[in-house]
C-alpha positions in Angstrom: -36.1 21.8 4.5 -36.1 21.0 0.7 -37.8 18.0 -0.5 -34.6 17.1 -2.2 -32.6 17.2 0.9 -35.0 15.0 3.0 -35.3 12.6 0.3 -31.9 12.2 -0.2 -31.4 11.3 3.6 -34.4 8.9 3.5 -33.1 7.0 0.6 -29.6 6.7 2.0 -30.8 5.4 5.5 -33.1 3.0 3.6 -30.2 1.4 2.1 -28.4 -0.9 4.6 -24.7 -0.4 4.6 -22.8 -2.1 7.2 -18.9 -2.1 7.1 -17.8 -4.1 4.0 -21.2 -3.8 2.4 -21.5 -0.5 1.1 -21.7 -1.0 -2.5 -25.4 -0.5 -2.7 -25.3 2.8 -1.3 -22.1 3.8 -3.2 -24.1 2.8 -6.4 -27.0 4.9 -5.5 -25.0 7.9 -4.6 -22.8 7.7 -7.7 -26.3 7.7 -9.8 -27.9 10.6 -7.9 -24.7 13.1 -7.3 -24.8 14.2 -11.0 -28.5 15.5 -10.1 -26.8 17.8 -7.3 -24.4 19.0 -10.0 -21.3 16.7 -9.3 -19.5 14.6 -11.5 -19.2 11.0 -9.6 -17.6 7.9 -9.6 -16.8 4.9 -7.2 -13.0 4.5 -6.8 -10.9 1.4 -6.4 -11.8 0.6 -2.9 -15.5 1.6 -3.1 -15.5 5.1 -1.9 -18.1 7.2 -3.9 -16.5 10.5 -5.2 -18.5 13.7 -6.3 -16.5 16.6 -7.8 -18.0 20.0 -8.4 -15.8 22.9 -10.1 -12.4 23.1 -11.8 -10.2 20.2 -11.0 -7.1 22.3 -10.9 -8.5 24.8 -8.5 -8.0 24.7 -4.9 -9.8 21.9 -3.3 -12.2 21.7 -0.5 -12.8 18.1 0.5 -15.9 16.8 2.7 -15.6 13.4 3.9 -18.4 11.3 5.4 -18.5 7.5 5.9 -21.1 5.4 4.3 -20.9 2.4 6.6 -22.7 1.6 9.8 -22.5 -0.8 12.5 -24.1 -4.2 11.3 -27.5 -4.0 13.5 -30.5 -2.5 11.5 -33.2 -0.3 13.0 -36.7 0.0 11.1 -36.7 3.2 9.2 -39.5 5.3 10.3 -40.3 9.0 10.3 -42.4 10.2 13.4 -43.0 14.0 13.0 -39.6 15.7 12.6 -37.8 12.6 13.7 -36.2 9.9 11.2 -35.4 6.9 13.0 -32.8 4.3 11.3 -29.4 3.1 11.2 -27.0 5.6 10.2 -29.3 8.5 10.6 -26.7 10.1 13.1 -23.5 7.9 12.4 -22.9 9.1 9.8 -25.5 9.1 6.8 -27.1 12.5 8.2 -23.7 14.2 8.3 -22.8 13.0 4.7 -26.1 13.9 3.3 -25.8 17.3 4.8 -22.4 17.7 3.1 -23.7 16.6 -0.3 -26.6 19.2 0.0 -24.5 22.0 1.2 -21.8 21.6 -1.5 -24.4 21.4 -4.1 -26.0 24.7 -2.7 -22.8 26.8 -1.8 -22.4 29.6 -4.3 -18.6 29.5 -4.6 -16.0 30.7 -7.3 -12.4 29.7 -8.0 -12.5 26.4 -5.9 -13.3 22.8 -6.3 -15.6 20.9 -4.0 -15.1 17.2 -3.6 -17.6 15.1 -1.5 -16.3 11.7 -0.6 -18.6 9.0 0.8 -16.1 6.5 2.2 -16.0 2.8 3.4 -15.0 1.0 6.4 -14.9 3.7 8.9 -16.3 1.7 11.5 -13.6 -1.0 11.2 -10.0 0.2 10.2 -10.5 3.3 8.0 -9.8 1.5 4.6 -11.6 4.3 2.6 -10.0 7.4 4.5 -6.7 5.8 4.2 -7.1 5.5 0.3 -8.2 9.2 0.2 -5.3 10.2 2.3 -2.9 8.6 -0.4 -4.6 9.9 -3.4 -5.8 13.4 -2.7 -4.1 16.5 -1.6 -6.9 19.2 -0.6 -6.3 22.7 0.5 -9.0 22.4 3.4 -11.5 19.8 4.5 -14.2 18.7 6.7 -15.2 15.3 8.2 -18.8 14.5 8.8 -19.5 13.1 12.3 -22.4 14.1 14.7 -21.6 17.0 17.0 -25.0 18.7 16.9 -25.6 21.5 14.4 -23.8 24.0 16.8 -21.0 21.9 17.7 -17.6 21.7 15.8 -15.1 18.8 16.5 -11.5 19.9 16.9 -10.0 16.7 18.4 -10.4 12.9 18.5 -8.6 10.4 20.6 -6.5 7.7 19.0 -6.8 4.0 19.2 -4.8 1.0 20.0 -6.4 -2.3 19.2 -4.8 -5.6 20.5 -5.3 -9.2 20.9 -3.5 -11.4 23.6 -3.8 -15.1 23.3 -2.3 -17.2 26.1 -1.9 -21.1 26.7 -1.3 -23.2 30.0 -1.1 -26.8 30.5 -4.3 -28.7 31.4 -4.4 -29.1 35.1 -7.1 -29.8 37.9 -9.2 -26.8 38.9 -7.7 -27.4 42.5 -4.2 -27.0 41.4 -2.3 -23.9 42.4 -0.9 -23.7 38.9 -1.8 -20.5 36.9 -4.6 -21.3 34.4 -5.0 -19.6 30.9 -7.9 -17.7 32.0 -6.0 -16.4 34.9 -3.1 -15.3 32.9 -5.4 -13.3 30.6 -6.9 -11.4 33.7 -3.3 -10.7 34.8 -2.4 -9.1 31.5 -5.7 -7.2 31.4 -4.9 -5.8 35.1 -1.5 -4.8 33.9 -2.9 -2.8 31.0 -5.3 -1.2 33.3 -2.5 -0.2 35.8 -0.3 1.1 33.0 -3.1 3.5 31.9 -4.1 4.5 35.3 -0.4 5.5 36.2 -0.6 7.9 33.1 -3.7 9.7 34.3 -4.2 12.3 37.1 -7.3 12.4 39.2 -8.4 15.6 37.5 -7.6 14.7 34.0 -10.4 15.0 31.5 -11.3 11.9 29.5 -9.9 13.3 26.3 -6.5 13.7 28.2 -6.0 10.1 29.5 -5.9 6.7 28.1 -8.8 4.6 28.6 -8.7 0.7 28.2 -11.7 -1.2 27.3 -12.0 -5.1 27.3 -14.0 -5.6 24.2 -14.0 -9.4 24.2 -12.8 -12.2 26.2 -13.0 -16.0 26.5 -11.3 -19.1 27.2 -10.6 -21.9 29.4 -7.9 -23.5 31.8 -5.8 -24.4 28.8 -6.6 -21.4 26.3 -7.8 -17.6 26.7 -7.9 -14.8 24.5 -8.7 -11.1 25.0 -9.3 -8.3 22.6 -8.5 -4.9 24.3 -9.1 -1.2 22.9 -7.2 1.6 24.4 -8.3 5.2 23.5 -5.4 7.3 23.6 -4.8 11.1 24.0 -2.6 13.3 21.9 1.0 12.9 22.9 0.7 9.2 24.0 3.9 7.5 23.9 2.9 4.4 21.6 6.5 3.2 21.5 6.8 2.9 25.4 3.3 1.4 25.5 4.2 -1.4 22.9 7.4 -2.1 24.9 5.6 -2.5 28.1 2.9 -4.6 26.3 5.6 -7.1 24.9 6.9 -7.3 28.4 3.5 -7.8 30.1 2.5 -10.4 27.6 5.3 -12.7 28.9 4.8 -16.1 27.1 1.5 -15.0 25.6 1.0 -14.0 22.0 0.6 -10.2 21.4 -0.8 -8.9 18.1 -1.5 -5.2 17.6 -4.3 -4.8 15.2 -4.7 -1.0 15.1 -2.3 2.0 15.7 -4.4 5.3 15.0 -2.8 8.3 16.5 -5.0 11.0 18.4 -5.5 14.3 16.5 -6.3 17.8 17.6 -6.6 20.8 15.0 -6.0 24.3 15.5 -9.2 25.9 17.0 -8.1 29.2 15.3 -7.7 27.5 11.8 -9.9 28.6 8.7 -12.2 25.7 8.7 -13.2 25.9 12.4 -13.5 29.7 12.1 -15.8 29.3 9.0 -18.1 27.0 10.8 -18.2 29.1 13.9 -19.3 32.1 11.7 -22.1 30.0 10.2 -23.2 28.9 13.6 -23.2 32.5 15.2 -25.2 33.6 12.1 -28.0 31.5 13.4 -28.0 33.1 17.0 -26.1 30.1 18.6 -22.7 30.0 20.4 -20.5 27.5 18.7 -19.2 24.7 21.0 -15.7 23.3 20.2 -15.6 19.8 21.1 -12.9 17.2 22.1 -14.2 13.6 21.3 -13.3 10.4 23.0 -13.7 8.2 20.1 -12.0 8.3 16.8 -12.8 9.3 13.2 -11.5 9.7 9.9 -10.0 12.9 10.8 -7.4 10.7 12.8 -6.3 9.3 9.2 -6.2 12.2 6.9 -5.4 15.2 8.9 -1.9 14.0 9.9 -1.2 13.2 6.2 -2.5 16.3 4.7 -1.7 18.7 7.4 -4.3 21.4 6.2 -7.1 23.4 8.0 -9.7 20.8 9.0 -12.6 20.3 11.4 -15.5 17.8 12.1 -19.1 18.8 11.6 -22.4 17.3 11.3 -25.8 17.2 12.7 -27.1 14.6 15.4 -26.5 13.5 18.9 -23.5 11.4 19.1 -24.8 9.6 22.3 -27.2 7.9 20.0 -24.4 6.3 17.7 -24.9 2.4 17.5 -27.8 2.4 19.8 -31.4 1.0 19.1 -32.5 4.7 19.6 -30.5 6.2 16.8 -32.5 9.1 15.2 -32.1 12.6 13.8 -34.3 15.7 13.9 -34.9 16.8 10.2 -35.0 20.3 11.4 -31.5 20.2 12.9 -30.4 18.4 9.6 -31.8 21.4 7.7 -30.0 24.0 9.8 -26.7 22.2 9.5 -27.0 22.2 5.8 -27.3 26.0 6.1 -24.3 26.4 8.4 -22.0 24.3 6.3 -23.2 25.9 3.0 -22.3 29.3 4.6 -19.1 27.8 5.9 -18.1 26.8 2.4 -18.7 30.0 0.8 -16.6 31.8 3.7 -13.8 29.3 3.2 -13.8 29.8 -0.6 -13.4 33.4 -0.1 -10.4 32.9 2.2 -8.7 30.4 -0.1 -9.0 32.6 -3.2 -8.3 35.9 -1.5 -11.8 37.1 -2.6 -13.0 37.9 0.9 
C-alpha cells in the first residue's frame, strides 16, 4: 500500500466526527484533497466535495459519509489491523474512494468525491447532494468486504409513540400508560409478522425494533424502527399505525424507502470485473440496514452500487477495525472499476 493512502486513513480515523460534528474532518479533507488532484470545497450543509476533471463532462460520483456513531475507540495499529471508530463505517470506504479516484487513469469524465454529513442520523448530507448534483453513475461507500458489491438496502420507518393514562393504583384493573405502550408494540410486531412468510429472507420482510422505551402508570413513550423491504406499502402501514395508536400520539420521524439496483448495471459490472481480475468471485449483497444509496438512487435513477472494504458486522461495535491489506485491495478494485466505467460512459471501451 502507498504511504499516502495509509496516512490519509490514519488521519481521518484520528479526527472524531460523530454525527453533527464533522466540521474538523471536512476541513482536513478540503485541505488535503488538492494534494490528490482534486479541486475541493465544503458546501452549505457541511459536505466536503472534491472534483477532478472537466466539470461539463459526464459525472461519476463517489459518496462516503464522514460521520460516525458517538462512542470513540482508541486509534491503534496492530500489525495490518487499524483499530478506531469509523475504520469500517465508513471512513475506510471513503478514503478508498479518494485514493482510487485520484489514481484512476480516466479521460472524458469528471470524478466527484463527496464526504457527506449525518448519514448515521437522517441523511441530511446525501439529501443535499440528491438535490444539487446530476451524475451519470455513482458509488456509495459502505463496508461489504473488498470482494462484495452492495445491490440492495432496506428502507426504514422511524416512529415515536406517546400515551397518557389517568393516575390509578397499581391494583386497579384500568389500563396503565406502560401497558398501552406494550399493546401498541405488540400490534406493530403482529402487523409485520403477518407480512412475512416462514421462508422469507431478512431482506424481504419488515423487521421492527423497539429502540427505546420508558414510562410510568401515567405516561409512556416508545421509539420504534421498522426496516422495510422493497415494495413495502408505506401508506397502508401508516393507516394501520394511526388506528393502532388510538388515543396515543404518533409521530413518524423518518420515511426512507428500500432500494435495489440492477445487478446487470454498468457500475455493478465494473466492480465485478475489478474483483474477478484479482482472482475472487464477486459477492452481490442485499443488506438489512439503510445507506445513502436509499436517498440518492431513487432521485437520480442512474447506475449505482455500494462498495467498500471492511467487515460490516463490526459497524458501531467496540471491535471496529480494518485490515489495511484489504483496504489497499479495495482501492485497486475501485480504481479499475472507475477506468472501465469511464470507458463505457464515453464510448471509448
